[in-house]
matplotlib code that plots the C-alpha trace (Angstrom):
import matplotlib.pyplot as plt

x = [43.9, 41.1, 38.6, 36.1, 33.3, 31.0, 28.9, 30.9, 30.3, 32.1, 32.2, 28.9, 28.8, 28.1, 30.5, 30.2, 28.5, 30.7, 30.3, 28.4, 31.2, 33.4, 30.7, 30.4, 33.9, 33.6, 30.7, 31.8, 35.1, 33.3, 31.1, 33.9, 36.3, 33.5, 33.0, 36.4, 36.5, 33.1, 34.2, 37.4, 35.6, 32.9, 35.5, 37.8, 34.9, 32.8, 35.7, 37.0, 33.3, 32.8, 36.0, 35.6, 32.1, 32.9, 35.9, 33.8, 33.5, 37.3, 39.8, 41.1, 37.9, 37.7, 41.0, 39.8, 36.5, 38.1, 40.3, 37.4, 35.9, 39.1, 39.4, 35.7, 36.6, 39.6, 37.1, 34.7, 37.4, 38.2, 34.6, 34.3, 37.0, 35.5, 31.9, 32.2, 32.9, 29.5, 27.5, 29.0, 29.5, 32.5, 34.0, 32.5, 34.4, 32.6, 33.8, 35.2, 35.6, 39.2, 40.9, 43.3, 46.9, 47.4, 44.6, 45.3, 45.6, 42.1, 40.6, 42.0, 40.6, 37.1, 37.0, 35.8, 33.6, 31.7, 31.6, 28.4, 29.9, 32.3, 29.4, 27.6, 31.1, 30.8, 27.2, 28.0, 30.9, 28.5, 25.5, 27.3, 28.2, 24.8, 24.3, 27.8, 27.4, 24.0, 25.7, 28.5, 26.7, 24.4, 27.0, 29.2, 26.1, 25.2, 29.0, 29.2, 25.9, 26.9, 30.3, 29.4, 26.3, 27.5, 30.7, 29.1, 29.5, 33.3, 33.3, 30.2, 31.9, 34.4, 31.3, 30.9, 27.5, 26.3, 23.2, 21.2, 22.2, 19.4, 20.4, 18.3, 17.3, 16.1, 13.9, 12.4, 11.4, 13.9, 15.8, 19.4, 21.0, 24.1, 22.4, 19.5, 22.0, 24.1, 20.9, 19.4, 22.6, 23.3, 20.0, 20.4, 24.1, 22.7, 19.9, 22.4, 24.7, 22.1, 21.0, 24.4, 25.1, 21.6, 22.1, 25.4, 24.7, 21.7, 24.1, 26.6, 24.2, 22.5, 25.6, 27.1, 23.7, 23.8, 27.3, 26.3, 23.7, 25.7, 29.1, 28.3, 24.6, 25.1, 28.1, 26.0, 23.2, 25.3, 26.9, 23.9, 22.7, 26.1, 25.2, 21.8, 23.0, 25.4, 22.9, 20.6, 23.2, 24.1, 20.6, 20.1, 23.4, 22.3, 19.0, 20.4, 22.8, 20.3, 18.0, 21.0, 21.6, 18.1, 17.9, 20.9, 19.9, 16.5, 18.1, 20.6, 18.2, 14.6, 14.3, 16.5, 14.4, 11.2, 12.8, 13.6, 10.0, 8.6, 10.6, 9.8, 6.1, 6.5, 8.2, 5.7, 3.0, 4.6, 5.3, 1.7, 0.2, 3.5, 5.0, 3.1, 6.1, 8.4, 5.6, 5.6, 9.4, 9.1, 6.5, 8.5, 11.5, 9.1, 7.7, 11.4, 12.1, 8.8, 9.8, 13.4, 12.0, 10.0, 12.7, 15.0, 12.2, 11.7, 15.2, 15.4, 12.4, 14.2, 16.9, 14.4, 12.0, 11.6, 8.3, 9.9, 11.3, 8.1, 6.1, 8.6, 11.3, 15.0, 16.1, 14.0, 15.0, 18.5, 18.4, 16.7, 19.4, 22.2, 20.6, 20.6, 24.4, 26.9, 29.5, 28.8, 27.4, 27.6, 24.7, 24.2, 21.1, 19.5, 16.2, 14.3, 14.7, 11.9, 9.4, 6.5, 7.9, 11.6, 11.2, 13.0, 11.7, 11.0, 13.7, 16.4, 15.2, 15.7, 18.9, 20.4, 19.1, 20.7, 24.1, 24.0, 22.7, 25.3, 28.3, 27.5, 27.0, 30.5, 32.1, 30.7, 31.9, 35.4, 36.8, 37.5, 36.5, 35.4, 33.5, 32.1, 30.5, 27.6, 26.3, 23.5, 22.6, 21.0, 23.1, 21.3, 20.3, 22.5, 22.2, 25.6, 26.3, 29.3, 30.3, 33.8, 35.2, 38.2, 39.0, 42.1, 41.2, 42.0, 38.6, 37.9, 35.3, 35.4, 32.8, 31.0, 31.8, 29.3, 31.0, 30.3, 26.6, 26.8, 28.4, 25.8, 22.9, 24.4, 25.3, 21.8, 20.4, 22.8, 25.2, 28.8, 30.7, 34.2, 36.2, 39.1, 40.7, 44.5, 46.0, 45.7, 42.5, 40.4, 37.9, 35.8, 33.0, 31.4, 28.4, 26.4, 23.1, 20.8, 17.7]
y = [-6.3, -8.1, -10.4, -12.2, -14.2, -16.0, -19.3, -22.3, -23.8, -25.4, -22.6, -22.8, -19.3, -19.4, -18.8, -15.5, -16.3, -17.0, -16.0, -18.3, -19.3, -19.9, -22.0, -23.9, -25.0, -25.8, -28.0, -29.8, -30.5, -31.8, -34.1, -35.3, -36.2, -37.7, -40.4, -42.0, -41.4, -42.9, -46.1, -46.4, -45.9, -48.6, -51.2, -50.7, -50.5, -53.3, -55.7, -55.0, -55.2, -58.4, -60.0, -58.6, -59.9, -63.2, -63.7, -62.2, -65.6, -65.6, -63.0, -62.1, -60.6, -58.0, -56.0, -56.2, -54.9, -51.9, -51.3, -51.0, -48.5, -46.5, -46.5, -45.4, -42.6, -41.6, -41.3, -39.5, -36.9, -36.3, -35.9, -33.2, -31.4, -31.1, -30.4, -26.8, -25.4, -26.7, -26.2, -22.8, -23.6, -24.1, -27.5, -29.6, -32.6, -34.9, -36.2, -39.5, -41.9, -42.0, -44.6, -44.2, -44.3, -46.9, -49.2, -52.8, -53.7, -55.1, -52.2, -50.0, -52.5, -52.2, -48.3, -47.7, -50.8, -49.2, -45.6, -44.7, -42.0, -44.7, -46.8, -43.7, -42.9, -46.7, -46.3, -43.3, -45.1, -48.0, -46.0, -43.0, -45.0, -45.0, -41.1, -40.3, -42.4, -40.5, -37.2, -38.1, -39.3, -36.3, -33.9, -35.3, -35.4, -31.6, -30.9, -32.8, -31.4, -27.8, -28.0, -30.5, -28.7, -25.2, -26.0, -28.5, -25.8, -26.0, -29.8, -30.7, -31.0, -33.8, -36.3, -38.6, -39.0, -42.0, -42.2, -44.4, -42.6, -40.7, -37.7, -36.6, -33.6, -35.9, -37.8, -34.8, -33.8, -30.8, -32.5, -33.8, -30.7, -29.3, -26.2, -28.0, -30.3, -27.1, -25.3, -28.1, -29.1, -25.7, -24.9, -27.9, -26.9, -23.7, -25.2, -27.5, -24.3, -22.2, -25.1, -26.2, -24.2, -25.2, -28.9, -29.2, -27.3, -29.7, -32.8, -31.3, -30.3, -34.0, -35.7, -33.2, -32.9, -36.8, -36.5, -33.7, -35.9, -38.9, -37.1, -34.1, -34.3, -35.8, -33.4, -30.4, -31.5, -32.2, -28.8, -27.0, -28.7, -27.5, -24.1, -24.1, -25.5, -22.6, -20.0, -21.6, -21.4, -17.8, -16.9, -18.4, -16.7, -13.5, -13.6, -14.8, -11.9, -9.3, -10.7, -10.6, -7.1, -6.0, -7.7, -5.9, -2.5, -2.8, -4.1, -1.2, 1.5, 1.6, -1.0, 1.0, 4.0, 2.4, 1.2, 4.8, 5.9, 3.4, 4.7, 8.3, 7.6, 5.8, 8.7, 11.1, 9.1, 9.2, 13.0, 13.6, 14.8, 16.3, 18.1, 18.9, 21.0, 18.0, 15.9, 18.4, 18.2, 14.5, 14.2, 16.3, 14.2, 11.0, 12.9, 13.4, 9.7, 8.8, 10.7, 9.4, 5.8, 6.6, 8.0, 4.8, 2.4, 4.2, 4.2, 0.3, -0.2, 1.5, -1.1, -3.8, -2.5, 1.0, 2.4, 4.5, 1.5, -0.5, 2.6, 4.4, 1.8, 1.5, 5.1, 7.0, 4.9, 4.9, 9.0, 9.1, 6.8, 8.9, 12.0, 10.9, 9.8, 11.6, 11.4, 13.1, 10.4, 10.9, 8.8, 7.3, 5.0, 4.0, 5.9, 3.0, 1.0, 3.2, 2.9, 0.4, -1.7, -1.4, -2.1, -5.1, -8.1, -7.0, -9.5, -8.0, -4.5, -5.4, -7.1, -4.1, -1.6, -3.7, -3.8, 0.0, 0.8, -1.6, -0.5, 3.1, 2.2, 0.6, 3.7, 5.9, 3.8, 2.6, 4.0, 7.7, 8.7, 12.2, 11.3, 8.3, 7.1, 4.8, 3.3, 1.1, -0.1, -2.9, -4.6, -7.2, -9.8, -8.5, -5.7, -4.0, -2.0, -0.2, 1.5, 3.6, 5.7, 7.6, 6.3, 4.6, 1.1, -2.2, -3.5, -7.4, -9.6, -11.7, -13.4, -11.0, -7.9, -5.8, -7.0, -10.6, -9.8, -8.3, -11.3, -13.5, -11.7, -11.2, -15.2, -15.9, -14.2, -16.1, -12.8, -12.2, -9.6, -8.3, -5.9, -4.1, -2.4, -1.7, -0.2, 3.7, 3.4, 3.8, 1.0, -0.4, -2.7, -4.1, -6.6, -8.3, -9.8, -11.7, -9.7]
z = [25.2, 23.0, 24.1, 21.6, 22.9, 20.3, 20.2, 20.0, 16.3, 13.4, 11.0, 9.1, 7.6, 4.0, 1.4, -0.9, -4.0, -6.9, -10.4, -12.8, -14.9, -12.0, -10.2, -13.3, -13.4, -9.8, -10.1, -13.2, -11.6, -8.7, -10.6, -13.0, -10.1, -8.0, -10.4, -10.1, -6.6, -5.8, -7.8, -6.1, -2.6, -3.6, -4.6, -1.5, 1.1, -0.5, -0.7, 2.8, 4.1, 2.5, 3.5, 7.1, 7.5, 6.0, 8.3, 11.2, 13.0, 13.1, 14.8, 11.3, 10.3, 12.8, 11.8, 8.0, 9.0, 11.0, 7.9, 5.6, 8.1, 8.1, 4.3, 4.2, 6.5, 4.3, 1.3, 3.4, 4.5, 0.8, 0.2, 3.0, 1.4, -1.8, -0.7, 0.5, -3.0, -4.1, -1.1, -0.2, 3.3, 5.5, 6.1, 8.8, 10.1, 12.6, 16.0, 15.9, 18.7, 20.1, 22.1, 25.0, 24.1, 26.7, 25.2, 23.9, 20.3, 20.4, 21.8, 19.1, 16.5, 17.9, 18.1, 14.6, 14.6, 17.6, 16.1, 14.4, 12.2, 10.8, 9.6, 8.0, 6.1, 5.0, 3.9, 2.0, 0.0, -1.0, -2.0, -3.3, -6.6, -8.4, -7.7, -8.8, -12.1, -12.7, -12.2, -14.3, -17.2, -17.3, -17.0, -19.5, -21.9, -21.3, -21.9, -25.0, -26.4, -25.5, -27.2, -30.1, -30.9, -30.9, -32.6, -35.3, -38.1, -37.8, -38.4, -40.3, -43.5, -42.2, -41.5, -44.2, -45.5, -47.4, -50.0, -47.6, -44.2, -42.3, -40.1, -37.2, -39.4, -42.1, -39.4, -38.1, -41.7, -42.0, -45.1, -45.3, -46.4, -44.8, -44.0, -42.1, -40.1, -39.0, -37.9, -36.0, -34.1, -33.6, -32.0, -29.8, -28.7, -27.7, -25.7, -24.0, -23.6, -22.0, -19.5, -18.9, -15.8, -14.2, -15.0, -13.8, -10.6, -10.0, -10.4, -8.3, -5.6, -5.8, -5.1, -2.4, -0.6, -0.3, 1.1, 3.5, 5.0, 5.8, 6.1, 8.2, 9.2, 12.6, 13.1, 12.3, 14.5, 17.5, 17.1, 16.9, 20.0, 21.7, 20.4, 21.9, 25.1, 25.5, 24.7, 27.1, 29.9, 28.7, 29.0, 32.5, 33.6, 32.3, 34.0, 37.3, 37.0, 36.3, 39.3, 41.6, 40.4, 40.8, 44.4, 45.6, 44.1, 45.7, 49.1, 48.9, 47.7, 48.1, 50.8, 53.1, 52.4, 53.0, 56.4, 57.2, 56.1, 58.4, 61.3, 60.4, 60.5, 63.6, 65.4, 63.9, 65.6, 68.9, 68.5, 67.4, 70.7, 72.3, 69.4, 66.4, 65.0, 65.0, 63.5, 60.6, 60.0, 60.3, 57.8, 55.3, 55.8, 55.2, 52.0, 50.9, 51.2, 49.5, 46.5, 46.7, 46.7, 43.7, 41.8, 42.6, 41.7, 38.3, 37.6, 38.4, 36.1, 33.1, 33.5, 33.1, 30.4, 30.1, 28.8, 26.2, 24.6, 24.4, 23.2, 20.8, 20.0, 20.2, 18.9, 21.5, 24.3, 23.5, 23.3, 26.6, 28.0, 26.5, 27.7, 31.4, 31.1, 33.1, 30.3, 27.2, 24.5, 20.7, 19.6, 16.2, 15.8, 12.6, 12.4, 10.7, 13.9, 15.5, 12.5, 12.5, 9.6, 10.8, 14.6, 15.8, 17.9, 21.4, 22.6, 20.2, 21.4, 25.0, 24.3, 22.5, 25.2, 27.8, 26.1, 25.4, 29.1, 30.8, 28.6, 29.5, 33.1, 33.1, 31.2, 33.9, 36.8, 35.7, 32.4, 33.7, 30.0, 29.1, 26.0, 24.3, 20.9, 20.4, 17.1, 16.5, 12.9, 11.0, 8.6, 6.6, 9.2, 12.0, 14.5, 15.0, 18.2, 18.9, 22.1, 22.0, 24.9, 25.3, 28.8, 30.3, 28.8, 30.4, 30.2, 29.8, 30.0, 33.3, 35.5, 37.8, 35.6, 33.7, 30.3, 31.2, 31.7, 28.2, 26.8, 28.3, 26.9, 23.3, 23.4, 24.7, 21.6, 19.2, 19.1, 19.7, 21.7, 20.9, 23.1, 22.4, 25.2, 25.4, 28.5, 28.1, 25.8, 23.9, 24.7, 21.9, 22.8, 19.4, 19.4, 16.9, 17.1, 14.7, 14.1]

ax = plt.figure().add_subplot(projection="3d")
ax.plot(x, y, z, "-o")
ax.set_aspect("equal")
plt.show()
């Protein structure tokens, strides 16, 4: 059985960096194709908008205006398909208003007119053309300069030269010889060739970034807000579960012992004048209750924020945690996480400690395992946590269980939880947390 919990999003993970030549081809294709698409979208949308607004005082204008908005949406979808190759981000498609299937025809017509994103698509189609023209002209110029200049020596002899003709080399005072012209144009071609990837990349980013602002900016903001809301709910849920568990543990443990202690002391007070030997036994029992209560309070405090975690860092805290376990633990922790320069943020350390502690508690209570393995290591900007046991399996994330609390803690910090636990075992609990 596999259960995965992750923040709801739209897939904004960066695409891996491409080789320069491949990126140059991608950017060039994006700019070259962008110009005819921008021209077509401008013509279609402007005509539809002008006719629709012009006939807006009549009923006929509304369907035409809605048609122009749908056309702008189609061109916007094409652009959203092309942008990821340039921006190196996954595709994002915004939410559009929908209409009930039983709605009337006029209701369907008014839906795109009342949709904010549809108007952003239309604005992109109108304003995009000047940017596309600029990018297209600059890209074509640089490609022509790079190819024509570097290969000038191959066709220089075919260019006719009249007695009164003045070449660029002649104007610059280099003379009008074939050698001067080949040298100058080859140097210019090399310059264009060297700067070609940078210039084309800039033109493609200019056009794609403008498209991102209008075509996906609102969607990304809305999805980011959704993720933050989910993280907030997860944090509230995790804290509520922790407080309930702490309240239950205090009620079932230290509170009962303190009640017993008060009763013993009251009994000792009553026996003080009549039976000194019984008082001594009662006080011994009270002393035992006091020690047990202190031990339980220390145990509970370790689950909140153990002092060793604050003082010495995650590796030492996890080593102490593994040493107290009832099941043998093979622990592997990145030692740099305990050094002054490699320590994580306190919130990340607390979350990682909680994940391991809760997982080991679940293993001890439910898995019937004989051994488990814990691995904690930093991988770039992620902290990867893996807890594996050889128990009977069947673990799952459900409300009220320990794994649900782990999932909430990780989700509150922007992380993810993956549980693989087939019946019969083994169980793998893997978490990732931004650090």
